[in-house]
C-alpha positions as CSV (number, residue, x, y, z in Angstrom):
1,X,83.2,-53.2,-128.6
2,X,84.3,-51.9,-124.5
3,X,83.2,-48.2,-123.3
4,X,86.4,-46.3,-122.7
5,X,87.0,-46.6,-119.4
6,X,84.9,-49.6,-118.1
7,X,86.8,-52.3,-119.7
8,X,87.4,-54.0,-116.6
9,X,83.4,-54.1,-115.9
10,X,81.8,-57.8,-116.8
11,X,78.2,-56.3,-116.9
12,X,76.1,-56.9,-119.8
13,X,73.8,-54.0,-121.6
14,X,70.6,-55.7,-120.7
15,X,71.7,-56.2,-117.0
16,X,72.4,-52.4,-116.7
17,X,68.8,-51.7,-118.5
18,X,67.1,-53.6,-116.1
19,X,69.1,-52.3,-113.4
20,X,68.4,-48.9,-114.7
21,X,64.5,-49.4,-114.8
22,X,64.3,-50.6,-111.0
23,X,66.0,-47.1,-110.0
24,X,64.1,-45.3,-112.0
25,X,60.9,-47.2,-110.7
26,X,61.8,-46.7,-106.9
27,X,63.0,-42.7,-107.7
28,X,59.3,-42.8,-109.3
29,X,57.5,-44.5,-105.9
30,X,59.4,-42.2,-103.7
31,X,58.3,-39.3,-105.8
32,X,55.1,-40.2,-105.4
33,X,55.2,-41.0,-101.7
34,X,57.1,-37.1,-101.4
35,X,53.9,-36.1,-103.2
36,X,51.4,-37.9,-101.0
37,X,53.3,-37.1,-98.1
38,X,53.6,-33.0,-99.3
39,X,49.8,-33.5,-99.9
40,X,48.9,-35.0,-97.0
41,X,51.0,-32.4,-94.9
42,X,49.3,-29.6,-96.7
43,X,46.1,-30.7,-95.6
44,X,47.2,-30.9,-92.0
45,X,48.9,-27.3,-92.2
46,X,45.5,-25.9,-93.5
47,X,43.7,-27.8,-91.1
48,X,45.9,-26.7,-88.4
49,X,45.5,-22.8,-90.0
50,X,41.4,-23.5,-89.7
51,X,42.7,-24.6,-86.1
52,X,44.6,-21.3,-85.3
53,X,41.6,-18.9,-86.9
54,X,39.5,-20.5,-84.6
55,X,41.6,-20.4,-81.3
56,X,42.1,-16.5,-82.6
57,X,39.0,-15.9,-82.5
58,X,37.9,-17.8,-79.4
59,X,40.6,-15.8,-78.1
60,X,39.3,-12.8,-79.0
61,X,35.7,-13.3,-77.3
62,X,37.5,-14.4,-74.2
63,X,39.6,-10.8,-74.6
64,X,36.5,-9.0,-74.3
65,X,34.2,-11.0,-72.3
66,X,37.5,-10.4,-69.9
67,X,37.4,-6.9,-70.5
68,X,33.6,-6.8,-69.7
69,X,34.2,-8.9,-66.6
70,X,36.8,-6.1,-65.8
71,X,34.4,-3.5,-66.4
72,X,32.0,-5.0,-64.3
73,X,34.6,-5.7,-61.5
74,X,35.4,-2.4,-61.3
75,X,31.6,-1.0,-60.6
76,X,31.4,-3.6,-58.0
77,X,34.3,-2.3,-56.5
78,X,33.0,1.0,-57.0
79,X,29.5,-0.2,-55.2
80,X,31.2,-2.1,-52.9
81,X,33.6,1.4,-51.8
82,X,30.2,3.4,-51.8
83,X,28.9,0.7,-49.5
84,X,31.3,0.6,-47.4
85,X,31.6,4.0,-46.8
86,X,27.3,4.1,-46.1
87,X,28.3,1.5,-43.4
88,X,30.5,3.8,-42.1
89,X,28.7,6.7,-41.7
90,X,25.7,4.2,-40.4
91,X,27.9,3.1,-37.9
92,X,29.3,6.4,-37.2
93,X,25.6,7.5,-36.8
94,X,24.4,4.6,-34.4
95,X,27.9,5.2,-32.1
96,X,26.3,8.7,-31.9
97,X,23.2,7.6,-31.3
98,X,24.1,5.1,-28.5
99,X,26.3,8.1,-26.8
100,X,23.7,10.5,-27.4
101,X,21.3,7.8,-25.4
102,X,24.2,7.1,-22.9
103,X,24.1,10.8,-22.0
104,X,20.5,11.7,-22.2
105,X,20.1,8.4,-19.8
106,X,23.1,9.3,-17.5
107,X,21.7,13.1,-17.3
108,X,17.6,11.5,-16.7
109,X,19.4,8.9,-13.8
110,X,21.2,11.6,-12.4
111,X,18.4,14.2,-12.3
112,X,15.8,11.5,-11.2
113,X,17.2,8.3,-9.6
114,X,20.9,9.0,-8.9
115,X,21.1,6.0,-7.0
116,X,18.8,3.7,-8.1
117,X,17.9,4.6,-11.5
118,X,15.7,3.7,-14.4
119,X,15.1,-0.1,-13.5
120,X,14.8,-3.0,-15.9
121,X,12.4,-2.7,-19.0
122,X,9.2,-4.8,-18.5
123,X,8.2,-7.2,-21.1
124,X,6.4,-6.4,-24.2
125,X,2.5,-6.3,-24.0
126,X,1.3,-9.4,-24.8
127,X,-2.1,-10.0,-26.8
128,X,-3.6,-11.9,-23.9
129,X,-3.3,-8.7,-21.7
130,X,-6.4,-7.4,-20.9
131,X,-5.7,-3.6,-21.7
132,X,-4.4,-5.0,-25.6
133,X,-7.6,-7.2,-25.5
134,X,-10.1,-4.3,-24.2
135,X,-8.5,-1.8,-26.5
136,X,-9.3,-4.1,-29.9
137,X,-12.6,-5.3,-28.6
138,X,-13.7,-1.9,-28.0
139,X,-12.5,-1.0,-31.8
140,X,-14.8,-4.3,-33.2
141,X,-18.2,-3.4,-31.1
142,X,-17.1,0.5,-32.6
143,X,-16.9,-1.0,-36.1
144,X,-19.8,-3.5,-36.1
145,X,-22.2,-0.5,-34.9
146,X,-20.9,1.8,-37.2
147,X,-21.9,-1.1,-39.9
148,X,-25.5,-1.2,-38.2
149,X,-26.2,1.9,-38.6
150,X,-24.9,2.3,-42.1
151,X,-27.1,-0.8,-42.9
152,X,-30.0,1.3,-41.0
153,X,-29.6,4.2,-43.1
154,X,-29.5,2.1,-46.5
155,X,-32.4,0.3,-45.5
156,X,-35.0,1.3,-48.4
157,X,-32.1,0.9,-50.9
158,X,-31.6,-2.6,-49.5
159,X,-34.9,-3.6,-49.3
160,X,-35.6,-2.4,-52.9
161,X,-32.4,-4.4,-54.3
162,X,-33.8,-7.8,-52.2
163,X,-37.5,-6.9,-54.3
164,X,-35.7,-6.5,-57.4
165,X,-33.9,-9.4,-57.3
166,X,-36.6,-11.7,-55.8
167,X,-38.9,-10.5,-58.8
168,X,-36.2,-11.3,-60.7
169,X,-35.8,-14.5,-60.0
170,X,-39.7,-15.3,-59.7
171,X,-39.6,-14.1,-63.5
172,X,-36.9,-16.5,-64.4
173,X,-38.7,-19.3,-65.2
174,X,-40.7,-17.4,-67.6
175,X,-37.8,-16.1,-69.4
176,X,-36.5,-19.8,-69.6
177,X,-39.7,-21.0,-71.1
178,X,-39.6,-18.5,-74.2
179,X,-36.1,-19.6,-73.9
180,X,-36.7,-23.0,-74.7
181,X,-39.1,-22.1,-77.8
182,X,-36.2,-21.0,-79.9
183,X,-35.8,-16.9,-78.7
184,X,-32.1,-15.8,-77.3
185,X,-32.1,-14.8,-73.7
186,X,-31.5,-10.7,-74.6
187,X,-35.0,-11.1,-76.1
188,X,-36.7,-13.6,-73.8
189,X,-36.3,-11.0,-71.0
190,X,-37.4,-8.2,-73.4
191,X,-40.7,-10.1,-74.0
192,X,-41.2,-10.5,-70.3
193,X,-40.1,-7.0,-69.7
194,X,-42.7,-5.7,-71.9
195,X,-45.1,-8.2,-70.5
196,X,-44.9,-6.5,-67.1
197,X,-44.9,-3.1,-68.3
198,X,-48.6,-4.2,-69.7
199,X,-49.2,-5.6,-66.3
200,X,-48.6,-2.6,-64.4
201,X,-50.1,-0.4,-66.7
202,X,-52.9,-2.0,-66.8
203,X,-53.6,-2.3,-63.1
204,X,-53.1,1.5,-62.7
205,X,-56.1,2.3,-65.8
206,X,-58.2,0.2,-63.8
207,X,-57.8,0.9,-60.1
208,X,-57.8,4.5,-60.8
209,X,-60.7,5.2,-61.8
210,X,-62.4,2.9,-59.0
211,X,-60.6,5.5,-56.2
212,X,-61.7,8.9,-58.4
213,X,-65.3,7.4,-58.5
214,X,-65.6,6.4,-54.4
215,X,-63.7,10.2,-53.7
216,X,-66.8,11.6,-55.8
217,X,-69.2,9.5,-53.9
218,X,-68.4,10.6,-50.6
219,X,-67.8,14.0,-51.9
220,X,-71.6,14.0,-53.4
221,X,-73.1,11.8,-50.6
222,X,-71.2,14.0,-47.3
223,X,-74.5,16.3,-47.3
224,X,-76.4,14.0,-47.2
225,X,-74.8,11.8,-44.5
226,X,-74.6,15.4,-42.8
227,X,-78.6,16.0,-42.7
228,X,-79.0,12.4,-41.7
229,X,-77.0,13.0,-38.7
230,X,-78.7,16.0,-37.7
231,X,-81.8,15.0,-37.9
232,X,-81.4,11.9,-36.1
233,X,-82.7,12.0,-32.1
234,X,-80.0,10.0,-30.4
235,X,-77.5,11.8,-32.4
236,X,-79.4,15.5,-31.1
237,X,-79.2,13.9,-27.8
238,X,-75.3,13.5,-27.7
239,X,-75.0,17.0,-29.3
240,X,-76.5,18.4,-26.5
241,X,-74.5,16.6,-24.0
242,X,-71.4,16.3,-26.0
243,X,-71.1,19.3,-28.0
244,X,-69.7,17.9,-31.0
245,X,-71.1,19.5,-34.1
246,X,-69.9,22.8,-32.1
247,X,-66.4,21.6,-31.8
248,X,-66.5,19.9,-35.9
249,X,-67.9,23.9,-37.0
250,X,-64.8,25.1,-34.7
251,X,-62.3,22.7,-36.1
252,X,-63.4,23.5,-39.6
253,X,-63.1,27.4,-39.2
254,X,-59.8,27.2,-37.6
255,X,-57.2,29.1,-39.5
256,X,-54.3,26.4,-38.8
257,X,-56.6,23.6,-40.5
258,X,-55.8,24.8,-44.3
259,X,-52.1,24.6,-43.8
260,X,-52.7,21.2,-41.9
261,X,-54.4,20.5,-45.0
262,X,-52.1,21.9,-47.3
263,X,-49.5,20.1,-45.4
264,X,-51.5,16.6,-45.4
265,X,-51.8,17.1,-49.5
266,X,-47.9,17.9,-49.9
267,X,-47.3,14.4,-47.4
268,X,-49.5,12.4,-49.6
269,X,-47.9,13.8,-53.1
270,X,-44.3,13.0,-51.6
271,X,-45.7,9.6,-50.7
272,X,-47.1,9.3,-54.3
273,X,-43.8,10.4,-55.6
274,X,-41.7,8.4,-53.6
275,X,-44.1,5.1,-54.6
276,X,-43.8,5.7,-58.5
277,X,-40.0,6.6,-58.1
278,X,-39.7,3.1,-56.1
279,X,-41.9,1.5,-58.3
280,X,-39.7,3.0,-61.6
281,X,-36.2,1.8,-59.7
282,X,-37.3,-2.0,-59.1
283,X,-38.6,-2.2,-62.4
284,X,-35.1,-1.2,-63.7
285,X,-33.1,-3.0,-61.1
286,X,-35.6,-6.0,-62.3
287,X,-34.5,-5.8,-65.6
288,X,-31.0,-5.5,-65.1
289,X,-31.1,-8.8,-62.8
290,X,-33.3,-10.8,-65.1
291,X,-30.6,-9.8,-68.0
292,X,-27.4,-10.8,-65.8
293,X,-29.0,-13.6,-64.0
294,X,-26.3,-16.0,-65.1
295,X,-23.5,-14.1,-65.3
296,X,-24.0,-13.3,-61.6
297,X,-24.6,-17.0,-60.6
298,X,-21.2,-17.2,-61.8
299,X,-19.6,-15.0,-60.1
300,X,-21.1,-15.9,-57.2
301,X,-19.7,-19.4,-57.7
302,X,-16.5,-18.4,-58.9
303,X,-16.1,-17.6,-55.1
304,X,-16.2,-20.9,-53.7
305,X,-13.6,-23.0,-53.9
306,X,-12.9,-24.9,-56.8
307,X,-13.2,-28.2,-54.5
308,X,-17.2,-27.3,-53.7
309,X,-17.9,-25.0,-56.6
310,X,-20.2,-28.2,-58.2
311,X,-21.9,-29.0,-55.2
312,X,-22.5,-25.2,-54.1
313,X,-23.5,-24.5,-57.9
314,X,-26.3,-27.4,-57.6
315,X,-27.6,-26.3,-54.1
316,X,-27.9,-22.1,-55.8
317,X,-29.5,-23.6,-58.9
318,X,-31.5,-25.3,-56.7
319,X,-32.6,-22.8,-54.2
320,X,-33.1,-20.0,-56.9
321,X,-35.2,-22.8,-59.0
322,X,-37.4,-23.4,-55.4
323,X,-37.3,-19.1,-54.9
324,X,-39.0,-18.9,-59.0
325,X,-41.6,-21.9,-58.4
326,X,-43.0,-19.9,-55.2
327,X,-43.4,-17.0,-57.3
328,X,-44.8,-19.1,-59.6
329,X,-47.3,-20.5,-57.1
330,X,-48.2,-17.7,-55.7
331,X,-49.0,-16.3,-58.7
332,X,-51.3,-19.0,-59.8
333,X,-53.3,-18.6,-56.3
334,X,-53.6,-15.4,-56.6
335,X,-55.0,-15.6,-59.8
336,X,-57.4,-18.2,-58.7
337,X,-59.0,-15.7,-56.2
338,X,-59.0,-12.7,-58.7
339,X,-60.9,-14.4,-61.3
340,X,-63.3,-16.1,-58.1
341,X,-63.6,-12.5,-57.2
342,X,-64.6,-10.9,-61.2
343,X,-66.7,-14.0,-60.9
344,X,-68.5,-13.2,-57.8
345,X,-68.9,-9.2,-58.4
346,X,-70.3,-9.8,-61.5
347,X,-72.7,-12.0,-60.0
348,X,-73.5,-9.6,-57.1
349,X,-74.2,-6.8,-59.0
350,X,-71.1,-5.1,-58.6
351,X,-70.0,-4.9,-62.3
352,X,-68.4,-1.6,-63.0
353,X,-65.8,-2.5,-59.8
354,X,-65.6,-6.0,-60.7
355,X,-62.3,-5.5,-62.9
356,X,-60.3,-3.2,-60.2
357,X,-61.2,-5.1,-57.0
358,X,-60.3,-8.3,-58.7
359,X,-57.2,-6.7,-59.2
360,X,-56.9,-5.3,-56.1
361,X,-57.8,-8.9,-54.3
362,X,-55.2,-10.5,-57.1
363,X,-52.1,-8.5,-55.3
364,X,-53.5,-8.2,-52.0
365,X,-53.0,-12.3,-52.3
366,X,-49.6,-12.5,-52.3
367,X,-49.2,-11.0,-49.0
368,X,-49.0,-14.2,-46.9
369,X,-52.2,-14.8,-44.2
370,X,-53.0,-11.3,-44.0
371,X,-53.1,-10.3,-47.8
372,X,-56.9,-12.4,-48.0
373,X,-57.9,-10.3,-45.5
374,X,-57.4,-7.5,-46.6
375,X,-58.5,-7.8,-50.0
376,X,-62.0,-9.1,-48.6
377,X,-62.0,-5.7,-46.0
378,X,-61.3,-3.6,-49.6
379,X,-64.5,-5.1,-51.3
380,X,-66.6,-5.4,-48.4
381,X,-66.3,-1.5,-47.6
382,X,-66.9,-0.8,-51.2
383,X,-69.7,-3.0,-51.5
384,X,-71.3,-1.7,-48.0
385,X,-71.4,2.0,-50.5
386,X,-73.3,-0.2,-52.9
387,X,-75.9,-1.2,-50.3
388,X,-75.8,-3.3,-46.7
389,X,-76.7,-6.7,-48.0
390,X,-74.0,-6.4,-50.9
391,X,-71.1,-5.6,-48.0
392,X,-72.3,-8.8,-45.9
393,X,-72.7,-10.9,-48.9
394,X,-68.7,-9.6,-49.7
395,X,-67.7,-10.4,-46.2
396,X,-69.1,-14.0,-46.0
397,X,-67.6,-15.0,-49.3
398,X,-64.2,-13.0,-48.9
399,X,-64.5,-15.4,-45.3
400,X,-65.8,-18.6,-47.0
401,X,-63.1,-18.1,-50.3
402,X,-60.3,-17.8,-47.8
403,X,-60.7,-21.3,-45.8
404,X,-60.5,-23.1,-49.2
405,X,-57.4,-21.0,-50.7
406,X,-56.1,-22.0,-47.4
407,X,-56.8,-25.4,-46.8
408,X,-57.2,-27.0,-50.5
409,X,-56.0,-24.2,-53.0
410,X,-52.8,-23.1,-51.8
411,X,-51.2,-26.4,-50.2
412,X,-52.2,-28.1,-53.9
413,X,-50.2,-25.7,-55.6
414,X,-47.8,-24.8,-53.0
415,X,-47.2,-28.4,-52.4
416,X,-45.2,-29.0,-56.5
417,X,-43.4,-25.3,-56.0
418,X,-42.0,-25.4,-52.4
419,X,-41.5,-28.5,-50.1
420,X,-41.7,-26.7,-46.6
421,X,-44.4,-27.5,-43.9
422,X,-47.3,-25.9,-42.7
423,X,-45.6,-24.5,-39.4
424,X,-42.7,-23.4,-41.1
425,X,-44.6,-21.1,-43.2
426,X,-46.7,-19.6,-40.4
427,X,-43.3,-18.7,-38.2
428,X,-41.7,-17.7,-41.5
429,X,-44.1,-15.1,-42.2
430,X,-44.3,-13.8,-39.1
431,X,-40.6,-13.6,-38.1
432,X,-40.5,-11.8,-41.6
433,X,-43.5,-9.6,-41.4
434,X,-41.9,-8.4,-38.1
435,X,-38.6,-7.5,-39.2
436,X,-39.2,-6.2,-42.4
437,X,-43.0,-5.2,-43.1
438,X,-44.8,-6.6,-46.3
439,X,-41.5,-7.0,-47.8
440,X,-40.7,-9.4,-45.1
441,X,-43.6,-11.5,-45.2
442,X,-43.1,-11.6,-49.1
443,X,-39.6,-12.8,-48.8
444,X,-40.0,-15.5,-45.8
445,X,-41.4,-18.4,-47.3
446,X,-39.0,-19.0,-50.1
447,X,-36.4,-17.9,-47.6
448,X,-37.4,-20.4,-45.0
449,X,-37.9,-22.8,-48.2
450,X,-34.1,-22.3,-49.2
451,X,-32.8,-22.4,-45.8
452,X,-34.8,-25.9,-45.4
453,X,-33.0,-27.5,-48.4
454,X,-29.5,-26.1,-47.5
455,X,-29.9,-27.5,-43.5
456,X,-31.3,-31.0,-45.4
457,X,-28.6,-31.3,-47.8
458,X,-25.7,-30.2,-45.9
459,X,-26.3,-30.1,-41.8
460,X,-28.4,-33.4,-42.5
461,X,-26.1,-35.1,-44.4
462,X,-22.9,-34.3,-42.2
463,X,-25.6,-35.7,-39.0
464,X,-25.8,-39.2,-40.5
465,X,-22.4,-39.9,-42.0
466,X,-20.7,-38.9,-38.3
């Protein structure tokens, strides 16, 4: 049967169904492609929206920066306007000053030199100008003179500092000896300082009784000596000729004698108080320098350029070592002199004064060249008070021992401690004594050793390399 309206169609039903299926598949494929395309378009639209948002944020930030830049530009414009106003004011003031100077110059020229004017200004003063050189030279001389006077006024304080540093450097080897035995530096310094206090106290207790005994002996024997003087025929003849006894009585009965004696007592008391104060100051400064010696060395070496710091530190340590060696060697020499003097006084019969006089000889032996002679004189005077032959024996012993010490004991001990020729020792001691007295003589030999070390390691080396 043929459907209505399609009588002329020649297609079969199977073909129509296949055609419809193909059309349906084509439509489905197109629908799927359209769906994929729409999904891709949606993703692109989403990405475009995100980009639009980012662009909006960036535009907002740019707008904020533009506003800030506009504010800064406004401020800069305001400052520029203020600067321009200030410049205009400065320019107006300069013009006014120039006009005033021109007016003043015209007035001066008209008053003083109407025809020739003031002339051309000369060149500026140079440093080579004799007036400038003379002024600064005179100023430098005045400053140097002021510093020299200041050093002269502070001489006593500087001497105390030098002695304290010298003692501290001399005691430092003993401190390091205790440190090598396991003690810390602070404890080692305390032990050494305690030993020094005990030594000073022992010296005081040993010497004071001897001095007191000698003064009392002088007071007791004074009347006997006066009777001997009056009974002597030779002295009677001298008295009849020169009347010295009458002059002595008049001098004693003089009312001004009491005042002078009182002033002398005050002077002696002042000297004793000053000596005690200086001793206490030296001990405190020695303790300070001994405790802070490593930090002081580091601070001193840090002032040297880094390229030379190692060599300077080596030389500085060697100098300190030689100074300490000198002090240790001198102590051994003085100890030998004191022990020998003690043994001699025990043999000769001055046992009650043996310890005190041995300590006096020991301390005097620290003074180069003349220290031993001073000790011999003191011991001989005490010996003469005990008897003529005892005094002569003390004098002979002192002279002989000084020769042995100068040519045998001291050279053997000092050769290891300080490498210094004998002639340089004598010259250094003389110069040091002339400059600073006993303190200068004490410091002269280690100073000469340090100077010789520097000359050998620096000057001579450069001379050999050149």
